C-alpha positions as CSV (number, residue, x, y, z in Angstrom):
1,V,86.1,90.3,117.4
2,M,83.8,90.1,120.4
3,A,85.0,86.6,121.3
4,V,88.6,87.7,121.1
5,S,88.0,90.8,123.3
6,M,86.1,88.7,125.8
7,L,88.9,86.1,125.8
8,S,91.5,88.8,126.4
9,V,89.6,90.2,129.3
10,V,89.3,86.7,130.9
11,V,93.0,86.2,130.4
12,L,93.7,89.6,132.1
13,L,91.4,88.6,135.0
14,V,93.3,85.3,135.4
15,W,96.6,87.2,135.2
16,W,95.4,89.7,137.8
17,Q,94.3,86.9,140.1
18,R,97.8,85.2,139.8
19,L,99.5,88.5,140.6
20,L,97.3,89.0,143.7
21,V,98.0,85.5,144.9
22,K,101.7,86.0,144.5
23,N,101.5,89.3,146.3
24,L,99.5,87.6,149.1
25,D,102.0,84.7,149.3
26,L,104.9,87.2,149.6
27,Q,103.2,89.4,152.2
28,Y,102.0,86.6,154.4
29,G,105.3,84.8,154.0
30,F,107.0,87.9,155.3
31,F,104.6,88.0,158.2
32,R,105.3,84.4,159.1
33,S,109.1,84.7,158.8
34,E,109.2,87.8,160.9
35,I,107.0,86.3,163.7
36,E,108.8,83.0,163.7
37,S,112.3,84.5,163.7
38,S,111.9,86.4,166.9
39,S,110.3,86.0,170.2
40,E,109.0,89.5,170.3
41,V,107.3,91.5,167.5
42,S,108.6,95.0,166.9
43,P,106.1,97.9,167.2
44,G,106.8,98.7,163.5
45,L,105.9,95.2,162.3
46,R,102.8,95.2,164.5
47,R,101.7,98.6,163.1
48,Y,102.4,97.3,159.5
49,L,100.5,94.1,160.2
50,S,97.6,96.2,161.5
51,E,97.6,98.4,158.4
52,Q,97.8,95.5,156.0
53,D,95.4,93.0,157.7
54,D,93.7,94.3,160.8
55,K,91.8,91.0,161.3
56,L,95.0,89.0,161.4
57,A,96.6,91.5,163.8
58,K,93.6,91.1,166.1
59,Q,93.8,87.3,165.9
60,L,97.5,87.4,166.7
61,F,97.6,90.1,169.4
62,G,94.0,90.6,170.4
63,N,93.3,94.0,172.1
64,T,96.3,93.6,174.4
65,R,99.5,95.6,174.0
66,T,101.7,92.5,174.3
67,E,104.6,92.1,171.9
68,Q,104.6,88.3,172.2
69,P,102.9,86.4,169.3
70,P,100.8,83.4,170.3
71,E,102.2,79.8,169.9
72,N,99.9,79.1,166.9
73,A,100.8,82.3,165.1
74,A,102.1,80.4,162.0
75,Q,98.8,78.5,161.8
76,L,96.7,81.7,162.2
77,I,98.7,83.3,159.4
78,E,98.3,80.2,157.1
79,D,94.6,80.2,157.8
80,R,94.2,83.8,157.0
81,L,96.3,83.4,153.8
82,R,94.0,80.5,152.7
83,N,90.9,82.8,153.3
84,R,92.5,85.6,151.3
85,H,93.2,83.1,148.4
86,K,89.6,82.0,148.5
87,M,88.5,85.7,148.4
88,V,90.6,86.4,145.3
89,L,89.3,83.2,143.6
90,Y,85.7,84.2,144.4
91,E,86.3,87.7,143.0
92,Q,87.8,86.2,139.8
93,I,84.8,83.8,139.4
94,F,82.4,86.6,140.0
95,F,83.9,88.9,137.4
96,I,84.2,86.1,134.8
97,V,80.5,85.2,135.4
98,L,79.6,88.9,135.2
99,L,81.5,89.3,132.0
100,L,80.0,86.1,130.4
101,S,76.5,87.1,131.4
102,G,77.0,90.6,130.0
103,H,78.3,89.0,126.8
104,V,75.3,86.7,126.5
105,F,72.9,89.6,127.2
106,F,74.6,91.7,124.6
107,L,74.4,88.9,122.0
108,Y,70.7,88.4,122.9
109,I,70.0,92.1,122.4
110,F,72.1,92.2,119.2
111,F,70.3,89.2,117.5
112,R,66.9,90.4,118.8
113,E,67.4,93.8,117.2
114,R,68.7,92.2,114.0
115,I,65.5,90.0,113.7
116,R,63.3,93.0,114.5
117,R,65.0,95.1,111.9
118,R,64.6,92.4,109.3
119,L,60.9,92.0,110.1
120,T,60.4,95.8,109.9
121,E,62.1,95.9,106.5
122,E,60.0,93.1,105.2
123,T,56.8,94.7,106.5
124,I,57.7,98.0,104.8
125,L,58.6,96.3,101.6
126,L,55.3,94.3,101.7
127,A,53.3,97.4,102.5
128,T,54.9,99.5,99.8
129,H,54.3,96.7,97.3
130,E,50.6,96.5,98.3
131,L,50.2,100.3,98.1
132,R,52.0,100.6,94.8
133,Q,49.7,98.1,93.0
134,P,46.4,99.9,93.6
135,L,48.0,103.3,92.8
136,Q,49.2,102.0,89.5
137,S,45.8,100.6,88.7
138,L,44.1,103.9,89.6
139,S,46.7,105.9,87.5
140,L,46.2,103.6,84.5
141,A,42.4,104.1,84.8
142,L,42.7,107.9,85.0
143,E,45.1,108.0,82.1
144,T,42.6,105.9,80.1
145,V,39.7,108.2,80.9
146,A,41.7,111.5,80.5
147,P,41.6,111.8,76.7
148,N,37.8,111.8,76.6
149,A,37.3,114.1,79.6
150,K,36.4,117.8,79.2
151,G,36.5,120.8,81.4
152,R,36.5,120.4,85.2
153,S,36.7,116.6,84.8
154,R,40.0,116.9,82.9
155,D,41.4,119.2,85.6
156,A,40.3,116.7,88.4
157,I,42.0,113.8,86.5
158,Q,45.2,115.8,86.1
159,T,45.1,116.7,89.8
160,G,44.5,113.0,90.6
161,L,47.4,111.9,88.5
162,T,49.7,114.5,90.1
163,E,48.7,113.3,93.6
164,I,49.2,109.6,92.6
165,G,52.7,110.6,91.3
166,K,53.5,112.2,94.6
167,L,52.3,109.1,96.5
168,S,54.3,106.8,94.3
169,Q,57.4,108.9,95.0
170,Q,56.8,108.6,98.7
171,I,56.3,104.9,98.5
172,R,59.5,104.5,96.5
173,W,61.3,106.6,99.2
174,L,59.9,104.3,101.9
175,A,61.0,101.2,100.1
176,S,64.6,102.4,99.6
């Protein structure tokens, strides 16, 4: 189940990356076609370009108010598109590595806790077995001595047997 869920998340990440790349290709293709189709850039396109990618707008127009794109505008747009593709790819790799490392860490914790729980259960079972044996021996010894005891000794033996019974119940409770 964990492997399927992790695989589905990786598939979604790859799908997300493909969508971002297609969106970037369309967006920068639009920028390139608009700049190459006319000798002047409209103020609306310039504002839209600044809103979408301020770094590219500064490379194309600098701080001047000119409406003329530079001669190498197509190359600048292509370089910026390549950089954005790299950014999306690095994000995808980062998230997949983060997901895989989280998955490995979760598996490590899961198996460590499983081993710890098994060791704890084995320790409790061993301790209860080791406690049960002397209590049974003591109970048997008291039961053997009880018929010949008189007075306060008989009361002490009965109290001892009662306490041994309580301890045996607690040990059985621990073992279950």
